[in-house]
N, C-alpha and C positions, 0 to 999 in steps of 0.2 A: 389406544394402550396408556395407560397410567404414566402422568410424567414423575418419573421421580426424584425430579432436580431438591434437592435442601436433605435427603437422605444419606443414609450411611449403608454403604456395599460393603462387608470387609472391613479392613483398616484403611478404605475411602469414603470421600464427603462426595457426591454429587451437585457441584456446583450447578452447572446447567446444561439443559440439552443440542449436542451438537450435531445430532442427524440422525433419523431412523432410514430403514427398510424392510422388507419382509420378512427378516428376519429377527431383527437386532434392533437396539437402538443407543445409542453411541453417547454417551457423557465428558461431559470436560470434569476429572476428579481430582483431588488432591490428596494425599499420605498424609494422614489424620496427625502421623507424627513427625513424617519428616520434611512435609509441606512439602512435598516434590509434585510437579502438575503430571497429572497421566488421564488417559482415554479409557474410558471405561465402557466395554460393549455388553449391553446386557442383555440377555437372550429374549426371544418371544416363546418361552417354554416353562414349564416344569418339569425338575426331573427327580424322582424317590425310586428305590430297588436299582436294579440294573440297569435303568436309563444314568444313573449318577454316578456310575462307574464304566460306564462309556464314555458320560462326556470329559470324566476325568481321565482317562486314556486317550481322547483326541484330541484334547487340548495339552496334554504332555507333548504329542507328536506337532503339534504348531509352535510351543515354546521353543521346542528345541532347531525350530526354523529359525537360525542365526546367517543373517547375509545383509549385506551393507545397503543394499535395497529390496529390505523387507519390514517392515515394523516390527519392531522386537514385542512378543508377549513376553510380560515380565511378571507376573503373576496371575493367577486365575482362582478362582472358586465356586461357593454352592452359599447362597446366602436365605435362608428359608425358601429353599426348593428353587431356587434362581440361579439359574448359572449365570457365571460371568467371568470375562476376561480382561487384564487389565497389559494395556500397551502402552507405549512411549508413544506422548503428545507432539504432533507435527505441527507447528504452529502456523505453517504458510498455506493453510489450504491442498486444496487439490488441483489436478491438471484440468478437470472440468471449470473452475472457479479462476484459471489463470488462462485458459484459455476457451471463450464459451463458444458454444457451438452457433457454426456457419462460420466460425475464422478457419484460413487454410493458412498453415504451418510450413517454413523453409524446408527441404527436406531432410537439409545438414541437423536440423533441429529433431526432426521425428526419427532420426535414426538413434542419434542421442538419448531420445527415451525408450525407443524399442529396444536398446542395447540394455539398458539399464533396467527396464521390465523383464526383456528374457533370462537375465543372466539371475534374476528373483527366481523365475519361473522355474529356471532349468536348475536349480538350489531347488526344488519344493519335488519337483519331480523326481530327481534323483531321492527322494526322501519317499517317493509311491502316493504324492499328495500330489491330488488334479484342483486348481483353484476355484474354477469353474463360473468364478463370478469376472472376469477381465472388462474393467469401463474405466472412464475417464474417473469419476467419480471414486474410485476405488486406489486411485494413484496421487500416494499424498506427496506433497515438497515437505522435506526438510530444511535442518536450519544452514545448508549449506547449497539451500536450491535443489539440492540431488533426490532423485524419485524415489520413493519409497511405496511397495505395494501393500495395500491391507485388506481387511475382508475376509480373512483364509477362513473366518467364521464360517461363511457358507459352507466351503469343503467340510467343516466339523461337521455342522447340522446335518448333512449331503449322505455323509459318511458313518452317520449314528443313527439310533432310532429315535433320536430328539423331534425329527419332523415326520409327521406322521404321512405328509401328503407325497402325490406320486412325483416319483424324481422328472418328470419332464419340465414342472413348472422352477427348477431352483437353475436359478442364473438369470439374467435378464436380457428379456429377448431381445432387441435390437442389436446384442453381440454374441448372442447363443449359435454354437457350432451344429449342424445337424445331425449328429448322433449324439447329442447333447438333449436335442430336442425330441429324441428318439428315449431320453432315458438310457443311454449306453456315453457316458462322458468317458474320456484318456487324456494321458496329456496332451496331445494333439489335437483336443479340443480349445484349451488355448490358444495354440499357434493360431486358430480360424478365431476365436475372438479378440486376440492382438493384431491380426491382420486386419479387423473391422475397425478396432481404434484406429491402425495407421493408415487404412484408406480414408477415413473420417479427416484424420489430421492433414493430409493430403490434399484434398478435395473441397473438406470443407463441409461434407456431407456425407452421411452414411449412406453406404450400398443400398439401404432396403428400409422403407416405411409401410406404418400400419398398424393395424389391431395387433391383438398379439398370434390371433390365426391366421392374417396375412403376413403376417412377419415369418412364423414358423414355416410356412409355406414357401415363403421366396428363400430362405436359407436353405432350405432341403430342393427347392427345383430350380430357380431361377438363377442365373449367374448374374454377377455384380455390373454394372454399368460401368463398362471400360473406363479405365481413369484417364486414356487422351481425351474423352467427348469431355469431361469439365476440367482438364489442365490440359491444351492441346500440345504444351513443349514438356510433357512428361517423357523421361527417359524410356523409351523401351524396355530397357533393362530395368528398370526399377520396375516396371508394369508387370513381364515379366516371373519377376518375385512374387508380386501380389496376386497375382493370379494363382499361384502354385500355394500360398500359403492359404488362399479361400476357396483352393479347391473343396468341392460337396463332399469327398470320400477323401474320408482321414488318412489310408494308405499313399492317397497323391500329393501328401504335403510334403516339406522339408521332414527328414530325420528325427529333428528334435527341435525346440523351439530357441535354444541358440544356432542352429543353422541356419534359420530363418533370419535373426538378427545378422549374422554377420554376412549373408548372400544380400541382403539389404543394404548394406554398409559397402560391400564389393561391388555390387549394381554402380552404386554412387560414385565409388573411385574407376570404375572402367568408365563411366560417361564423360567422366573430363579425363580419359587417357586418350593416348593417339594408338591408333591400331593396325597393326599389320592389316587384319582385313576384318572391319566391322562386323560385326552380329548382326544378324539380318532380324528383324523384329520380329517375323515368321519364326522364327528357329525356337522351335521349343524342348524342353530338358523332360526327358527317359523319366516315367514316373514309377513309383512301386507297385510291386504286384502286389496281389492279397496275402496275409499273412504273416506281414510284420509289424510293428506298433510303429510309430514314427515317434519317438521318444527320446533324452538325451543322450548323444553320443559324445561323449571326450575322450582325449587321449587319456588313456591308462586307469583313468577314478570313475567314469561313469559307464552305470550299468545301463545296457539295452533291452528294450520292454518289447517283448516278443506275444502276437495272439496267439501265436501257434508254435510248435518248433522249426517249421519249416523257413529256411531264409537266412542269412548271417547279417549284420549288421559290420559294414567297412569303417575304420577310424575314419572321422573326421578330422578333426582341430589338427592335427597334425600333417592334415595337405592342406589348409587352409581352403576347402573347396564349397562347394554349394551342395551337399549331400539332401538325398532323395531318402527316399523312405526306404527303397530295396538298396540302401548301399551304394546306387551308381553315384556320380558325382560330374559335377561341369566345373572344372578346376579355370585357375585364374586364368590359365592359359586361353580355356575356349572363351572366355568370356573378352572379347578383345580379337577371337579368330573364330569368324566364320566357318559352321558346318559347307566344307567345300561342295560345290557342284560338280562333279567329275567329267560332265559333258561340256560344261562351257568356256567361254575362251573368252575371258577380260585381258587388257591391258597387263595384268599381272604375269598370268600365263605368257601373254606374246613376248613380254621384256625377257620373262624364262628362257620361251624359245630361243629366242636370237644367243643371251648370252649362253645359254646350256649347248646351243648347235655350234657356237665358236668356241667353246671349250672341251667340248669331244671331240671337233676337228683336231685340234691345237696339238691336244694330249694322241690321239690318234695317228697325227701326222710323225711326232716323235717315238712314235712303237716304230715305224720304219725305218727314221733314221737309228735308229739302237739294234737295229736288225741282228747284229753278231753280237748283241751283250743281251743274252736272253733271259735276265734278272729285269734288265732296268726295259727292256722289249714288253714283257710278260704286266711289269709294274704297270709302263704306260696305259696298256691296253686297259689294264685292269679299272685304273682311275678312272681311264672315258668310260667304262660301264658304270661305274658309282656314279658318276654325274648322271646319264640317262636314267640311272634307276633313282637317285635319289629324287630328281626333278619330277620324275613318274610317281612316285610313292605320297609326295606331296601336292601337288598341281595338277596332277589327274594325266589320264593313257593319253590325249593330244597331244602331251607337253612331252612326254616320253617317245610317243613315237616320232614329232616331230625332231626332238633332238638326236635320235639317232639315224634319221634319212636324211636333213638338210647337213649333219653333220659328215655322213660319208658324202655325201654332194661333194661338199666341201674340200674333203679330203682326196678325192677321185681330182676335183679341175687341179690341187695344188702338185698332186702326182702326175698331172696331163696325162691323164686314164680316159679313155672314151667312156660317158655318163654310163650309156646302154651295154657295157659291156657284160656278159655273162655273169662272169665274175663278181662283180662290184655290184652287180642287181641281186645275188645272193646275199653279199653283206649289208646292203642296203637293207633287204627282207630280214634279214635277222636280226638286225640292232634295232628296225621298227618293232619287231614280235618284242623282241626283249623290254623294250620302254614301255609299249603298250601295256603288256600284263603286269608290269611292275606297278603301272599306275589303276588296274584295276585293284589293288590293296583298299583304293578310296570307299571301294563298297562297304567294305567292313569297318576302317578307321575314321572315314570322312574330314580323314585330312590333318588326324590329333593324334600325337604320339605322344600322351600324357603317362602313359605306361607301360607294363614291362613286354605287357600282351600283346597291345598294339603294334608295339617297335618288332616281336615275335612274328606277329604276323603281318609284317612288311619283308620281315627279311625272309621267311619262310615262301611268299608271294614271287620275292625278286631272286629269290631264287629256282626255283622254277621256270621264268620268263629269261632271265640270262641263258641257263641251263639250255632250255628250247633255242634261245634266237641265235647264240655264238655255234651250237651245231648244226642249224642250219645254215649261219654266217661260212663257217668255215669245212661244211662235210664237202669231202669226206679225208682232209687234211688234220683234222684235228686229232688229237688222242683225249685221254682219259686226262692225264695232269695238266694238260692245256686248259680242261673244260672246269675242272677244279680250280683252276691261277685264276680263271676268266670271270667266272659268276657265283662260286660257292664261298671263295674267300672276300670278294666284296661287296658279296650280300650277308656273310657271318660278320665281319670284322667292322667295315668303314662305315657302313648303310648306319648300324644302330650307333654305333657314335654321331655321326654326322645328323642323325635322328634325333638323338637327344640332345644336341649344340643345339640344333634348330628348336627344341621346345624350350628350352632356355631362353634362348632370344628375347623368343614368342612374349614369353610369362614376363622376362622383364621389361619389356616394351610395351606390357599392359601394364606393369604396373606402374607405370611412370611417373 
């Protein structure tokens, strides 16, 4: 290409060449009247007729992208059939120059960069514009060292008729998403590319290498080398987030570029928090089904892009969650809260069994003392029931069963009853069944009660369990009124309240 240094283009004098790429050259320019510096992007094409109008329309779209982390397009035009864009000049170079290849960056710095770039990209996605060429060379540093995303000219060329070549080669192969290689770019493609950049910043190396064809093949079919192989001390939370962002299927990625950035920041906060239950490195987040675009979702303001009419996007920002392409969420309460193995018995379960059995026994024993006072008597039994129901729904069926069985055994000892008394055996069996059935809730909720559906599920299963268990325990001496008092009321009133408090405490613990 001809070096245009020293020439005039519109109202700008081209001083010298700053850089060049596959679609354009960038010059340091100066306004001939204002004497202000600017970066002038001159496209490698000529436009006439309809192409001229297409360029102007696309250039207007880019010029309307006003965001603190986007290089502002201040002017554009066509001179002698040569299209050009005028942009603010960023004097501090690019992130590639600041951090050369092979250099590992601290996670906190990577998060800062990702958040700034993601904010810029989400703004572009909101305007239905996909960048298509995310790489460190296109991330400039402003006067305050803020990150400024540049080179939306790639999107301009790709979305107009200016470039006659196939869509497959629009972008940089080292950072290109699988669907972009196939000529089907979408907002989630920018997320994948930013994920590759973040991977490179964290590990000091890109996930894939080779020729153009080799890179395309790896992006489409090869899993990225696990980050822990390159950074043994990497947090499993961070690696989990990166794995989702680099998913081959765009529907399997986060629901938006902002969701990816927030998830990465949250994983860093989670790594440094003290948890109720550590999140297992093997835990996976539920991906999205086909049929919904993974594009920006922000509270009240951001539209949801979709491939088809199937599926619905759930609010992301107001929940501070890790949102996936199907609107599923992994909330702050679930990072720092492991998916509970309902059949395991660990230290936490053992402690809960002991405390639960003692508390259940104390409350049940009080019900005998208050035998002549119906309200106090039924309240004590209801509180005893809610103890085993709550522990069962949170920690599993064995905890619920143990709380009921051992609690009744303790009561029998305190009341000097024979352990193998027939009636006592029915009590033992009934409350064991109630606690065990309540614990089966974990099959559905995995011990996470961060939404109304999970709490309603727990309440429903607990009603069934306590109804069956208490009926067995007291048959044939119990009436409908007592069944309702001992099973329905605790499950519908006390259990949801306790689960809500429990979830709030877990989330608070994880965010400390």
